[in-house]
N, C-alpha and C positions, 0 to 999 in steps of 0.2 A: 504494500500500500504506500503510495507516494503522499508525502505531506506537502501541500502547496503553501508556500509562504506568501503572505500578502501584507501589504502595509496597512497599519491601522489608520493611516491618514489618507485623505484624498489628495489628488495632484494639486488642487488649489491650496490646500493646507500646507503641502510641502513647498510650494512656490512661496507662500507667505512666510514660512519659516526661513527659507533661503534669503529672503529680503529683509527679515527682521533684524534690526541693528543689535538686538539683545542676544541673538543666537551665538553660541560659543564657536570658537575656531574649530574645535573637534567636530561639532555638528556640521560645519561648512565642508569639512573634508568628506564626511559621510554623504552629504547632499551633492557634492561634486561628482559622486559616482552613481547618482540616482539613475534609474532606468528611463525616466522621462526627460526629454531634452529641455522642456520649459524650466525644470528645476535646475538643471545644469547651467542653462543660460543665465538664470538669476544669480547663481554663484559666480559665474564668469564676469558678471557686470559689477560685482562688489569691489570697491577699492580696498577693503580690508580682508579680501579672500586670502587664504594662506598661499604663499608662493608655490608650494608643491601642487596645490590644486590648480592654479593658473597654468602651470607647466603641463600638468596632466591633461587639462581641458584643451590645450593647443593641439592635441592629437584627436580630438572629437571630430567626427565626420559631419555633424549637423551644422548647417549654415548659421542658424541662430546663435548657437553656442560660440562659434568662431567670430561672428559679428560682435557679440557682446565682449569677447576678449579684445578684439581690435579696438573697440571704443573705450575700453577700460584704461583710465590714465595711469594705473599702477601695473599694467601688464609689463613684464620684464622685456628687455631688449631681445632676448632669445626668442620669446614668444612672438613678438612683432616681426622678427625676421622670418620665422616659420610661416606666419600668416601672410606676409608680403609676397610669398611665392604661390599662394593659393590661386588656382585658375579662375575662381569666381571674382569678378571685378568689385562686387560689393564688399568683399573682404580684403582683397589685394589693395584696392585704392585707399581704404581707410588706414590699413596697416602701413602702407608706403608713406602716406601723408604724415602719420605719427612719427615714423622713422626720420623723415626729413625734418620735422619740427625738433626732434631730439638732437639731431646732428646740426641744427642751426642753419639748414638750407631752406630758403624761401620757396 
């Protein structure tokens, strides 16, 4: 008999938790691995997300997660470089613009 694990929270509740300024860093790490991209994108958008979570989320295939990372002012340089080679212009363009700003290129 297989035991099916299910979250006691709805996706909406998990997104709210991911955006809650009072959530702990450990909870953010857990939420960054959530099965739903909306929750992962919420974590990717947070300026206080743990660095390891931001780096991990740079490998996410979902466009919304990668867009949130590209727009996050605290995404590390390595993450921005990874996103700058994304074939999708809505990610590539934002990441490249951020890299230019960081390098002082107008």
